[in-house]
C-alpha positions, -999 to 999 in steps of 0.1 A, spaced: 297 -269 -519 276 -275 -549 260 -240 -554 293 -223 -545 312 -244 -571 287 -236 -598 295 -199 -594 332 -202 -597 351 -187 -626 368 -210 -650 401 -199 -637 393 -209 -601 380 -243 -614 413 -248 -632 432 -238 -599 412 -265 -581 421 -291 -608 457 -282 -607 458 -284 -569 441 -318 -570 465 -331 -596 496 -318 -577 483 -333 -544 477 -366 -563 513 -367 -576 526 -358 -541 505 -385 -524 513 -412 -549 551 -406 -546 554 -399 -509 527 -419 -492 530 -452 -510 523 -473 -479 492 -467 -459 455 -466 -461 442 -448 -491 407 -442 -503 391 -427 -534 386 -390 -530 350 -380 -533 335 -345 -537 299 -337 -534 298 -318 -566 293 -340 -597 312 -317 -621 343 -316 -599 341 -353 -592 341 -360 -629 373 -340 -633 390 -361 -605 381 -397 -616 398 -424 -596 419 -401 -574 432 -421 -545 446 -402 -515 457 -409 -480 437 -392 -452 462 -364 -448 463 -355 -485 424 -358 -486 422 -332 -458 446 -309 -476 427 -311 -508 393 -306 -491 408 -275 -473 422 -262 -506 390 -266 -525 371 -248 -497 396 -220 -496 398 -216 -534 360 -216 -536 358 -188 -510 387 -167 -523 374 -131 -528 400 -122 -555 384 -117 -589 416 -120 -608 432 -145 -585 470 -141 -584 492 -170 -574 490 -176 -537 526 -166 -533 518 -131 -547 485 -127 -530 481 -101 -502 453 -120 -485 463 -155 -476 434 -179 -477 452 -209 -462 460 -211 -425 497 -211 -419 500 -249 -415 481 -256 -446 499 -229 -465 533 -246 -457 519 -280 -468 505 -267 -501 538 -249 -508 557 -282 -502 533 -302 -524 536 -276 -552 574 -275 -551 576 -313 -550 551 -320 -578 565 -292 -600 600 -307 -598 586 -342 -603 570 -331 -636 603 -315 -647 624 -345 -637 601 -369 -656 601 -348 -688 565 -336 -684 572 -300 -692 542 -301 -715 520 -309 -686 536 -284 -663 531 -256 -690 495 -267 -694 489 -262 -657 507 -228 -657 488 -213 -687 
């Protein structure tokens, strides 16, 4: 993943950070019990942006899949996944990512973190 990640645009790197943060919120709030481990990525720059992220195995797999798919996305000006004509995620993962995004977005709204939500959207 290292050489591929180096070639990503700043927008795609931001998309990966947003996905990671939203999955982190979802996992923390919905998978409280269970075996969780620190999420590790082979690329040092990405790992530095995700310090101390602890996820269950299911959420780790979802994030790994998301990073791989976002890294391989052929769209230069990547639209939001909902508006994209070419879906990168397989149907099962797409449904899970949609569920994570919906939950985490609403979580940020309910907890008064509109500033953070707007930061992610910009």
